[in-house]
C-alpha atoms as a printed R data frame, in Angstrom:
    type eleno elety resid chain resno       x       y       z
1   ATOM     1    CA   MET     A     1 -14.626 -21.199  53.819
2   ATOM     2    CA   PHE     A     2 -13.692 -21.121  50.141
3   ATOM     3    CA   ARG     A     3 -13.455 -17.359  49.932
4   ATOM     4    CA   HIS     A     4 -10.791 -16.055  47.547
5   ATOM     5    CA   VAL     A     5  -8.291 -13.879  49.360
6   ATOM     6    CA   THR     A     6  -6.392 -11.346  47.279
7   ATOM     7    CA   ARG     A     7  -2.856 -10.863  48.461
8   ATOM     8    CA   LYS     A     8  -1.533  -7.353  48.651
9   ATOM     9    CA   ARG     A     9   1.479  -6.846  46.421
10  ATOM    10    CA   THR     A    10   4.155  -4.225  46.575
11  ATOM    11    CA   LEU     A    11   4.838  -1.988  43.581
12  ATOM    12    CA   LEU     A    12   7.954  -4.045  42.792
13  ATOM    13    CA   GLY     A    13   5.995  -7.301  43.058
14  ATOM    14    CA   THR     A    14   3.310  -6.001  40.705
15  ATOM    15    CA   ALA     A    15   5.941  -4.857  38.203
16  ATOM    16    CA   LEU     A    16   7.706  -8.229  38.302
17  ATOM    17    CA   ARG     A    17   4.432 -10.094  37.811
18  ATOM    18    CA   THR     A    18   3.562  -7.869  34.842
19  ATOM    19    CA   LEU     A    19   6.973  -8.482  33.269
20  ATOM    20    CA   GLU     A    20   6.513 -12.213  33.779
21  ATOM    21    CA   LEU     A    21   3.122 -12.094  32.044
22  ATOM    22    CA   ILE     A    22   4.610 -10.135  29.134
23  ATOM    23    CA   PHE     A    23   7.384 -12.720  28.831
24  ATOM    24    CA   HIS     A    24   4.937 -15.647  28.738
25  ATOM    25    CA   CYS     A    25   2.734 -13.770  26.271
26  ATOM    26    CA   ALA     A    26   5.766 -13.173  24.031
27  ATOM    27    CA   VAL     A    27   6.659 -16.878  24.167
28  ATOM    28    CA   ARG     A    28   3.078 -17.733  23.243
29  ATOM    29    CA   GLU     A    29   3.282 -15.364  20.264
30  ATOM    30    CA   LEU     A    30   6.533 -16.974  19.132
31  ATOM    31    CA   ARG     A    31   4.978 -20.445  19.279
32  ATOM    32    CA   LYS     A    32   1.731 -19.339  17.668
33  ATOM    33    CA   SER     A    33   3.221 -18.998  14.182
34  ATOM    34    CA   HIS     A    34   4.879 -22.417  14.303
35  ATOM    35    CA   GLY     A    35   4.573 -25.411  16.584
36  ATOM    36    CA   ASN     A    36   8.354 -25.771  16.807
37  ATOM    37    CA   ALA     A    37   9.794 -22.551  18.271
38  ATOM    38    CA   LEU     A    38  13.293 -23.182  16.897
39  ATOM    39    CA   LEU     A    39  11.977 -23.904  13.414
40  ATOM    40    CA   GLY     A    40   9.856 -20.759  13.567
41  ATOM    41    CA   LEU     A    41  12.949 -18.652  14.341
42  ATOM    42    CA   LEU     A    42  14.860 -20.333  11.517
43  ATOM    43    CA   MET     A    43  12.016 -19.468   9.154
44  ATOM    44    CA   THR     A    44  12.256 -15.802  10.188
45  ATOM    45    CA   ILE     A    45  16.002 -15.827   9.531
46  ATOM    46    CA   PHE     A    46  15.474 -17.534   6.172
47  ATOM    47    CA   GLN     A    47  12.856 -14.931   5.193
48  ATOM    48    CA   SER     A    48  15.300 -12.123   6.000
49  ATOM    49    CA   ILE     A    49  17.962 -13.755   3.830
50  ATOM    50    CA   ILE     A    50  15.489 -14.158   0.963
51  ATOM    51    CA   ILE     A    51  14.421 -10.495   1.174
52  ATOM    52    CA   VAL     A    52  18.050  -9.340   1.117
53  ATOM    53    CA   ILE     A    53  18.768 -11.514  -1.934
54  ATOM    54    CA   VAL     A    54  15.631 -10.286  -3.736
55  ATOM    55    CA   MET     A    55  16.512  -6.648  -3.031
56  ATOM    56    CA   TYR     A    56  20.084  -7.189  -4.200
57  ATOM    57    CA   VAL     A    57  18.919  -8.761  -7.461
58  ATOM    58    CA   THR     A    58  16.339  -5.981  -7.948
59  ATOM    59    CA   PHE     A    59  19.004  -3.294  -7.573
60  ATOM    60    CA   GLU     A    60  21.207  -5.099 -10.073
61  ATOM    61    CA   ILE     A    61  18.448  -5.559 -12.662
62  ATOM    62    CA   LEU     A    62  17.173  -1.970 -12.387
63  ATOM    63    CA   GLY     A    63  20.668  -0.536 -12.400
64  ATOM    64    CA   LEU     A    64  20.169   1.231  -9.081
65  ATOM    65    CA   ARG     A    65  23.465   0.149  -7.622
66  ATOM    66    CA   ARG     A    66  25.200   3.298  -8.876
67  ATOM    67    CA   ILE     A    67  22.975   5.536  -6.715
68  ATOM    68    CA   ALA     A    68  23.678   3.612  -3.516
69  ATOM    69    CA   VAL     A    69  25.852   4.893  -0.695
70  ATOM    70    CA   ARG     A    70  29.571   4.471  -1.364
71  ATOM    71    CA   GLY     A    71  30.618   1.427   0.613
72  ATOM    72    CA   ASP     A    72  29.521  -2.188   1.036
73  ATOM    73    CA   PHE     A    73  26.492  -2.540  -1.239
74  ATOM    74    CA   VAL     A    74  25.093  -5.613   0.529
75  ATOM    75    CA   LEU     A    75  25.282  -3.777   3.858
76  ATOM    76    CA   TYR     A    76  23.439  -0.894   2.209
77  ATOM    77    CA   VAL     A    77  20.649  -3.289   1.200
78  ATOM    78    CA   MET     A    78  20.548  -4.847   4.677
79  ATOM    79    CA   SER     A    79  20.255  -1.458   6.380
80  ATOM    80    CA   GLY     A    80  16.979  -0.862   4.557
81  ATOM    81    CA   VAL     A    81  15.629  -4.402   4.767
82  ATOM    82    CA   PHE     A    82  16.130  -4.815   8.520
83  ATOM    83    CA   MET     A    83  14.442  -1.513   9.373
84  ATOM    84    CA   PHE     A    84  11.581  -2.203   6.975
85  ATOM    85    CA   SER     A    85  11.001  -5.763   8.215
86  ATOM    86    CA   THR     A    86  11.045  -4.716  11.873
87  ATOM    87    CA   HIS     A    87   8.619  -1.838  11.287
88  ATOM    88    CA   VAL     A    88   6.148  -3.801   9.165
89  ATOM    89    CA   SER     A    89   6.287  -6.905  11.370
90  ATOM    90    CA   ALA     A    90   5.524  -4.788  14.451
91  ATOM    91    CA   ILE     A    91   2.500  -3.248  12.710
92  ATOM    92    CA   GLY     A    92   1.144  -6.658  11.736
93  ATOM    93    CA   ALA     A    93   1.752  -8.376  15.081
94  ATOM    94    CA   VAL     A    94   0.389  -5.580  17.290
95  ATOM    95    CA   SER     A    95  -2.664  -4.954  15.102
96  ATOM    96    CA   ARG     A    96  -3.559  -8.672  15.381
97  ATOM    97    CA   ALA     A    97  -2.882  -8.956  19.129
98  ATOM    98    CA   ASP     A    98  -5.640 -10.298  21.383
99  ATOM    99    CA   GLY     A    99  -8.357  -7.710  21.992
100 ATOM   100    CA   PRO     A   100 -10.506  -6.935  25.044
101 ATOM   101    CA   ALA     A   101 -13.115  -9.528  24.001
102 ATOM   102    CA   SER     A   102 -10.535 -12.288  23.467
103 ATOM   103    CA   PRO     A   103 -10.889 -15.442  25.610
104 ATOM   104    CA   MET     A   104  -7.399 -14.742  26.963
105 ATOM   105    CA   MET     A   105  -8.756 -11.620  28.668
106 ATOM   106    CA   MET     A   106 -11.073 -13.771  30.795
107 ATOM   107    CA   HIS     A   107  -8.088 -14.597  33.007
108 ATOM   108    CA   SER     A   108  -7.702 -12.026  35.729
109 ATOM   109    CA   PRO     A   109  -4.028 -10.952  35.405
110 ATOM   110    CA   MET     A   110  -4.285 -10.642  31.628
111 ATOM   111    CA   ASN     A   111  -5.165  -7.352  29.960
112 ATOM   112    CA   PRO     A   112  -4.881  -5.875  26.427
113 ATOM   113    CA   ILE     A   113  -1.717  -3.892  27.191
114 ATOM   114    CA   ILE     A   114   0.115  -7.068  28.219
115 ATOM   115    CA   SER     A   115  -1.066  -8.691  24.992
116 ATOM   116    CA   ILE     A   116   0.275  -5.750  22.957
117 ATOM   117    CA   CYS     A   117   3.611  -5.767  24.786
118 ATOM   118    CA   GLY     A   118   3.958  -9.530  24.354
119 ATOM   119    CA   ALA     A   119   3.285  -9.361  20.607
120 ATOM   120    CA   ALA     A   120   5.686  -6.436  20.178
121 ATOM   121    CA   LEU     A   121   8.415  -8.119  22.241
122 ATOM   122    CA   ALA     A   122   8.124 -11.315  20.194
123 ATOM   123    CA   VAL     A   123   8.575  -9.342  16.965
124 ATOM   124    CA   LEU     A   124  11.583  -7.471  18.340
125 ATOM   125    CA   TYR     A   125  13.218 -10.721  19.455
126 ATOM   126    CA   LYS     A   126  12.727 -12.404  16.078
127 ATOM   127    CA   GLN     A   127  13.881  -9.436  14.014
128 ATOM   128    CA   VAL     A   128  16.969  -8.694  16.123
129 ATOM   129    CA   LEU     A   129  17.956 -12.364  16.099
130 ATOM   130    CA   ALA     A   130  17.456 -12.559  12.321
131 ATOM   131    CA   ALA     A   131  19.522  -9.393  11.747
132 ATOM   132    CA   LEU     A   132  22.378 -10.638  13.952
133 ATOM   133    CA   VAL     A   133  22.461 -14.068  12.295
134 ATOM   134    CA   VAL     A   134  22.384 -12.636   8.750
135 ATOM   135    CA   LEU     A   135  25.127 -10.115   9.568
136 ATOM   136    CA   PHE     A   136  27.252 -12.833  11.175
137 ATOM   137    CA   LEU     A   137  26.878 -15.145   8.173
138 ATOM   138    CA   TYR     A   138  27.802 -12.343   5.783
139 ATOM   139    CA   HIS     A   139  30.743 -11.370   7.992
140 ATOM   140    CA   ALA     A   140  32.016 -14.958   8.298
141 ATOM   141    CA   LEU     A   141  31.402 -16.188   4.748
142 ATOM   142    CA   PHE     A   142  31.994 -13.149   2.541
143 ATOM   143    CA   THR     A   143  33.577  -9.991   3.908
144 ATOM   144    CA   PRO     A   144  34.027  -8.331   7.320
145 ATOM   145    CA   VAL     A   145  31.111  -6.127   8.327
146 ATOM   146    CA   VAL     A   146  32.068  -2.651   9.535
147 ATOM   147    CA   ILE     A   147  29.344  -0.447  11.038
148 ATOM   148    CA   GLU     A   148  30.426   3.089  11.848
149 ATOM   149    CA   ASP     A   149  28.137   3.628  14.874
150 ATOM   150    CA   PRO     A   150  26.552   0.306  15.936
151 ATOM   151    CA   VAL     A   151  25.016   1.676  19.146
152 ATOM   152    CA   SER     A   152  23.094   4.378  17.280
153 ATOM   153    CA   ASP     A   153  22.127   1.817  14.653
154 ATOM   154    CA   ILE     A   154  20.558  -0.343  17.361
155 ATOM   155    CA   GLY     A   155  18.703   2.724  18.630
156 ATOM   156    CA   ILE     A   156  17.329   3.394  15.134
157 ATOM   157    CA   LEU     A   157  16.228  -0.240  14.871
158 ATOM   158    CA   LEU     A   158  14.342   0.179  18.162
159 ATOM   159    CA   LEU     A   159  12.754   3.342  16.772
160 ATOM   160    CA   ALA     A   160  11.611   1.425  13.671
161 ATOM   161    CA   TRP     A   161  10.081  -1.162  15.990
162 ATOM   162    CA   ALA     A   162   8.456   1.463  18.242
163 ATOM   163    CA   SER     A   163   6.948   3.360  15.296
164 ATOM   164    CA   GLY     A   164   5.443   0.124  14.003
165 ATOM   165    CA   LEU     A   165   4.146  -0.565  17.505
166 ATOM   166    CA   GLY     A   166   2.394   2.823  17.634
167 ATOM   167    CA   ILE     A   167   0.754   2.444  14.220
168 ATOM   168    CA   GLY     A   168  -0.255  -1.118  15.072
169 ATOM   169    CA   MET     A   169  -1.909   0.046  18.313
170 ATOM   170    CA   VAL     A   170  -4.075   2.554  16.428
171 ATOM   171    CA   LEU     A   171  -5.128  -0.101  13.897
172 ATOM   172    CA   ARG     A   172  -5.763  -2.623  16.663
173 ATOM   173    CA   SER     A   173  -8.037  -0.247  18.591
174 ATOM   174    CA   ALA     A   174 -10.079   0.282  15.405
175 ATOM   175    CA   ARG     A   175 -10.488  -3.449  14.746
176 ATOM   176    CA   PRO     A   176 -13.438  -4.057  17.166
177 ATOM   177    CA   TRP     A   177 -15.367  -1.160  15.584
178 ATOM   178    CA   GLN     A   178 -14.647  -1.898  11.923
179 ATOM   179    CA   PRO     A   179 -12.803  -5.222  11.650
180 ATOM   180    CA   ASP     A   180 -12.897  -5.445   7.850
181 ATOM   181    CA   LEU     A   181 -11.757  -1.851   7.352
182 ATOM   182    CA   ALA     A   182  -8.998  -2.241   9.954
183 ATOM   183    CA   SER     A   183  -7.733  -5.400   8.231
184 ATOM   184    CA   VAL     A   184  -7.713  -3.675   4.854
185 ATOM   185    CA   LEU     A   185  -5.906  -0.619   6.249
186 ATOM   186    CA   THR     A   186  -3.307  -2.822   7.924
187 ATOM   187    CA   THR     A   187  -2.607  -4.642   4.671
188 ATOM   188    CA   VAL     A   188  -2.512  -1.401   2.671
189 ATOM   189    CA   ILE     A   189  -0.088   0.294   5.078
190 ATOM   190    CA   MET     A   190   2.231  -2.710   5.066
191 ATOM   191    CA   ARG     A   191   2.182  -2.946   1.259
192 ATOM   192    CA   VAL     A   192   2.571   0.795   0.663
193 ATOM   193    CA   ASN     A   193   5.664   0.815   2.849
194 ATOM   194    CA   ILE     A   194   7.382  -1.467   0.354
195 ATOM   195    CA   PHE     A   195   7.777   1.623  -1.848
196 ATOM   196    CA   ALA     A   196   7.081   4.531   0.524
197 ATOM   197    CA   SER     A   197   9.822   3.491   2.971
198 ATOM   198    CA   GLY     A   198  12.483   4.709   0.544
199 ATOM   199    CA   LYS     A   199  14.691   1.695   1.158
200 ATOM   200    CA   MET     A   200  15.523   1.606  -2.559
201 ATOM   201    CA   MET     A   201  16.848   5.175  -2.698
202 ATOM   202    CA   VAL     A   202  19.176   7.592  -0.964
203 ATOM   203    CA   ALA     A   203  17.423  10.693   0.360
204 ATOM   204    CA   ASN     A   204  20.416  12.932  -0.384
205 ATOM   205    CA   ASN     A   205  20.411  11.961  -4.065
206 ATOM   206    CA   VAL     A   206  16.740  12.400  -4.997
207 ATOM   207    CA   THR     A   207  15.102  15.618  -6.170
208 ATOM   208    CA   PRO     A   208  12.957  17.674  -3.754
209 ATOM   209    CA   GLN     A   209   9.862  16.915  -5.852
210 ATOM   210    CA   LEU     A   210  10.399  13.156  -5.510
211 ATOM   211    CA   ARG     A   211  11.429  13.372  -1.867
212 ATOM   212    CA   ALA     A   212   8.139  15.098  -1.032
213 ATOM   213    CA   TYR     A   213   6.302  11.840  -1.798
214 ATOM   214    CA   PHE     A   214   8.248  10.021   0.928
215 ATOM   215    CA   ASP     A   215   9.006  12.721   3.498
216 ATOM   216    CA   TRP     A   216   5.770  12.143   5.434
217 ATOM   217    CA   ASN     A   217   6.716   8.555   6.232
218 ATOM   218    CA   PRO     A   218   8.646   8.088   9.513
219 ATOM   219    CA   LEU     A   219  10.157   4.873   8.122
220 ATOM   220    CA   PHE     A   220  11.743   6.902   5.313
221 ATOM   221    CA   HIS     A   221  13.534   9.025   7.923
222 ATOM   222    CA   ILE     A   222  14.487   5.962   9.976
223 ATOM   223    CA   ILE     A   223  16.085   4.087   7.064
224 ATOM   224    CA   ASP     A   224  18.007   7.138   5.874
225 ATOM   225    CA   GLN     A   225  19.283   7.859   9.381
226 ATOM   226    CA   ALA     A   226  20.258   4.206   9.800
227 ATOM   227    CA   ARG     A   227  22.451   4.459   6.713
228 ATOM   228    CA   GLY     A   228  24.050   7.568   8.160
229 ATOM   229    CA   TYR     A   229  25.057   5.609  11.266
230 ATOM   230    CA   THR     A   230  26.126   2.581   9.226
231 ATOM   231    CA   PHE     A   231  28.449   4.254   6.689
232 ATOM   232    CA   LEU     A   232  31.301   6.614   7.431
233 ATOM   233    CA   ASN     A   233  30.952   8.618   4.215
234 ATOM   234    CA   TYR     A   234  27.199   9.265   4.329
235 ATOM   235    CA   THR     A   235  25.539  12.064   6.292
236 ATOM   236    CA   PRO     A   236  21.747  12.487   5.990
237 ATOM   237    CA   HIS     A   237  20.740  16.077   5.208
238 ATOM   238    CA   PHE     A   238  16.984  15.834   4.599
239 ATOM   239    CA   THR     A   239  15.791  13.426   7.301
240 ATOM   240    CA   SER     A   240  15.766  13.564  11.086
241 ATOM   241    CA   VAL     A   241  15.407  11.217  14.022
242 ATOM   242    CA   SER     A   242  13.264  13.756  15.887
243 ATOM   243    CA   TYR     A   243  10.509  13.623  13.258
244 ATOM   244    CA   ALA     A   244  10.253   9.838  13.468
245 ATOM   245    CA   LEU     A   245  10.316  10.007  17.265
246 ATOM   246    CA   LYS     A   246   7.549  12.629  17.395
247 ATOM   247    CA   VAL     A   247   5.340  10.625  15.016
248 ATOM   248    CA   THR     A   248   5.948   7.508  17.122
249 ATOM   249    CA   LEU     A   249   4.948   9.270  20.350
250 ATOM   250    CA   VAL     A   250   1.810  10.672  18.699
251 ATOM   251    CA   PHE     A   251   0.704   7.248  17.444
252 ATOM   252    CA   VAL     A   252   1.453   5.539  20.773
253 ATOM   253    CA   THR     A   253  -0.541   8.201  22.645
254 ATOM   254    CA   ILE     A   254  -3.490   7.950  20.255
255 ATOM   255    CA   GLY     A   255  -3.293   4.152  20.412
256 ATOM   256    CA   LEU     A   256  -3.400   4.121  24.223
257 ATOM   257    CA   MET     A   257  -6.332   6.542  24.320
258 ATOM   258    CA   ALA     A   258  -8.237   4.578  21.677
259 ATOM   259    CA   GLU     A   259  -7.488   1.300  23.448
260 ATOM   260    CA   PHE     A   260  -8.857   2.646  26.731
261 ATOM   261    CA   PHE     A   261 -11.988   3.970  25.015
262 ATOM   262    CA   THR     A   262 -12.578   0.722  23.139
263 ATOM   263    CA   LYS     A   263 -12.109  -1.345  26.296
264 ATOM   264    CA   GLN     A   264 -14.869   0.650  28.009
265 ATOM   265    CA   HIS     A   265 -17.403   0.072  25.223
266 ATOM   266    CA   ILE     A   266 -16.575  -3.263  23.609
267 ATOM   267    CA   SER     A   267 -18.993  -6.148  23.982
268 ATOM   268    CA   GLU     A   268 -18.571  -9.850  23.260
269 ATOM   269    CA   SER     A   269 -21.781  -9.735  21.226
270 ATOM   270    CA   TRP     A   270 -20.229  -7.439  18.614
271 ATOM   271    CA   GLY     A   271 -20.044  -9.118  15.271
272 ATOM   272    CA   LYS     A   272 -22.256 -12.034  16.312
273 ATOM   273    CA   ARG     A   273 -24.860 -13.123  13.842
274 ATOM   274    CA   HIS     A   274 -28.433 -13.456  15.058
């Protein structure tokens, strides 16, 4: 009499329901950081402005402005800050997304992949909105912003986001096994990228010995390529989009495999004190 009847869904219906769940999960992630969604977005924009100002002042104090790309110096700073913020924010959000043992997973349609996609989508929305608002304010209040290849620049921003997503998935899958170690690694990776991302240098201008310390980092390639698409008179010679893309695909694949393995073995009793 009260038997639950499962309705058969078409492939399109299942896809639409999954997209709807990802959307609601992303909205939940946006509201999680702040009770007022609008105020939370304004805080993200304000943080981006503060980072740009701090980087600008740092370049001025250290005398690094002379090694920047010839062109709008503030735009040069923004090109590094936006890619860095998107990459690091994606790592942090995805690594902290709800796991298989989360209470949210007790609801039938919910699963860890939807949680990951929702967290990643929320980060992408916030970072893109912040970048557009900051660029508009700079364009309207100071000087016109000219980007040589905006479409490719958007693609590089998505690659920065996707690479952070892949690294975050690997760290997230390790969290149920070693939560303390995973938290420490997440923090270390995010902090190391402050210097290892190469946002304070131009790859074409540094020596091969110095470049070797940064060449392993996909974010270093992403930022340098972004500046190549932003400025007319800069062409990257020592970085490539293909390297960053290959590293991203490797991390996403490992993250998916590790997530599936963890889901099969995780227990709610892990970490409980007796």
